[in-house]
C-alpha positions, 0 to 999 in steps of 0.5 A, a space after each residue: 225322802 227326796 234326793 236333792 243332789 240332781 234337782 234344781 231348788 231354792 239354794 239359799 233356802 236350802 242353806 239357811 234351812 240346813 244350818 237352822 236344823 243343825 243349830 236346833 239339833 245342837 241346842 236340843 242335844 247340848 252340843 257346841 256348834 262353834 263358828 268353825 263348825 258352822 262355817 264348814 257346814 255352810 261350805 258343804 251346803 253351798 257347794 252341794 257336792 262332795 268336798 275334800 277336807 283340803 278344799 275346806 281348809 283352803 277356804 277356812 285359811 282364806 277367811 282367817 278361821 284356821 290354817 292347819 288341817 286339824 281345824 277342818 278335820 275336827 269340824 268335819 268329824 263333829 258334823 259326821 259324828 252327829 249326822 249333820 254331814 256324811 263322808 263319801 268313801 269313794 271320793 274321800 270327801 264330805 257332803 252335808 246331810 240332806 236330812 239333818 236330825 232324821 234317823 236314817 240310813 243314807 245311800 249315795 248316788 255318785 255321778 262318775 262324770 261330774 262327781 255330783 252326789 245325791 243322798 237318799 235313804 235306805 232301810 238297812 234293817 228291813 232289806 236283804 242286808 238286815 235279814 242276813 244280819 238277823 239270820 246270823 245274829 249280827 247287829 248292824 251299827 252303820 252302813 255305807 251304800 254308794 252307787 256309781 253311775 251317771 246323773 241326769 245332767 250328764 246323761 247324753 253328754 260326751 265323756 
C-alpha cells in the first residue's frame, strides 16, 4: 500500500474514488450512508490532511447541514467505526482512510511542521507487537501507530 499524504496525485479522482468505494462498502454491508456522512467524508478527502471536528462542523453549518457538534461527531463516529476514516490521536483530528474497504492496520506519518498526514499499513500480528501479544496470550483488537517527523515537502524549510 502506498502512502498518499506526501505525494502529488489526481485529487479529483482521489475524492470520487474514495466516495465511490465507501458507497459500495455501505451497500454491501447494509449501512446507511446519509448525505451528512457523505459530505463529511468528502471534506476529509478534499483537505487531504487531518481535520478537527469543529472545522468540519463550521463547514456543515455554512452549508446548512447542521449546526450542533453532535452532527459532526455522529458522522465521524460512523466513518471511523466502519473504517472509512481514522482518528489521528496526536492531532485530535480525523483523516479519510486511504484504503477504504481493505482490512488493514494503518500507521500514520505525521509532519510536525505542517501537520500533513500520510497513511501506510503495518502488520501488527506479524511484527514484534504481534509476537509479544501471542507470547502473553493477548489478543490485539486495535492498534494506533503514529510516527512524528518531517515530510518531504518541509525538509530543508526553515522552522
